[in-house]
C-alpha positions in Angstrom: 0.0 0.0 0.0 2.8 2.4 0.8 2.8 5.5 2.9 -0.4 7.5 3.0 -1.9 10.5 4.9 -3.8 9.9 8.1 -6.1 12.0 10.2 -5.5 11.7 14.0 -8.8 9.7 14.2 -7.7 7.3 11.4 -4.3 6.7 12.9 -5.8 6.1 16.4 -8.3 3.7 15.0 -5.5 1.4 13.7 -3.8 1.2 17.1 -5.9 -1.8 18.4 -4.6 -3.7 15.3 -1.0 -2.4 15.3 -0.3 -2.5 19.0 -0.2 -6.4 19.3 1.9 -6.6 16.2 4.4 -4.1 17.6 4.4 -5.9 20.9 5.2 -9.2 19.3 7.9 -7.4 17.3 9.5 -6.0 20.5 9.3 -9.4 22.2 11.0 -11.1 19.2 13.7 -8.5 18.9 14.6 -8.8 22.6 14.8 -12.6 22.3 16.8 -12.5 19.0 19.2 -10.0 20.6 19.8 -12.3 23.5 20.1 -15.4 21.4 22.4 -13.7 19.0 24.8 -12.8 21.8 24.7 -16.4 23.0 25.2 -17.8 19.5 28.1 -15.5 19.0 29.9 -17.3 21.7 29.2 -20.6 20.0 30.3 -19.3 16.6 33.6 -18.1 18.1 34.4 -21.7 19.1 35.5 -23.2 15.8 34.9 -26.7 17.1 31.2 -26.2 17.7 28.3 -27.2 15.5 27.1 -23.7 14.4 24.4 -25.0 12.2 22.3 -26.5 15.0 18.8 -25.8 16.3 19.7 -22.5 17.8 20.8 -21.0 14.5 17.8 -22.4 12.7 15.4 -20.9 15.4 17.2 -17.6 15.1 16.7 -17.5 11.3 13.0 -18.2 11.8 12.7 -15.4 14.3 14.5 -13.0 12.0 12.1 -14.0 9.2 9.1 -13.4 11.5 10.5 -10.0 12.5 10.8 -9.0 8.8 7.3 -10.3 8.1 5.9 -8.3 11.0 7.7 -5.1 9.9 6.2 -5.5 6.4 2.8 -6.2 7.8 2.9 -3.1 10.1 4.1 -0.9 7.2 1.3 -2.3 4.9 -1.1 -0.1 7.0 0.6 2.9 5.5 2.6 4.0 8.6 6.4 4.1 9.0 8.3 1.8 11.5 10.6 4.5 12.9 12.3 2.5 15.6 12.3 -1.3 16.0 14.1 -0.9 19.4 11.5 1.5 20.9 8.3 0.4 19.0 7.9 3.8 17.4 5.5 4.3 14.6 4.9 7.5 12.5 1.8 8.4 10.5 2.0 11.1 7.9 -0.5 13.8 8.5 -1.3 17.3 7.2 -1.5 19.8 10.0 -2.1 23.5 9.5 -1.2 23.2 5.8 2.1 21.3 6.3 3.2 17.7 6.5 4.1 16.4 9.9 4.3 12.9 11.5 1.8 11.7 14.1 4.0 9.8 16.5 3.1 6.8 18.6 5.2 4.7 20.9 4.3 1.2 22.0 2.5 1.3 25.3 1.0 4.8 24.8 -2.9 4.5 24.9 -3.3 6.7 21.9 -1.5 9.1 19.6 -0.8 12.2 21.7 2.1 13.7 19.8 3.3 14.9 16.4 6.7 16.1 15.2 8.1 17.8 12.1 9.3 15.6 9.3 12.9 16.4 10.1 12.9 16.5 13.9 12.1 13.0 15.0 11.1 11.7 18.5 13.0 14.4 20.4 10.9 17.1 18.7 7.6 15.6 19.7 4.8 18.1 20.6 1.4 17.6 22.0 -1.4 17.3 19.3 
């Protein structure tokens, strides 16, 4: 579908669908990060079997992460930060383009920021 314009109401209406997807994404990312470090130790030992079940599971989890990101973006929003669970929704506000900004765990979209400013430039809607 690609990026599209949202009203605040339209973006907020998607959160019940997007929130569980982002939650799963954050859960997978945390697990993959932990498993990658553990697997790194195995890979550094040249005598180990690096192609075992752990590596296979890691590949499946990376594939699921990629699939979730594509699914989230198919709604027309932008996955701004995989680490923080940040989504941006393009919006026209007072005649200019801005991003409505939502972070996983927030009950609704309460902030926007200029296209160039990012999370640090968030202002109340």
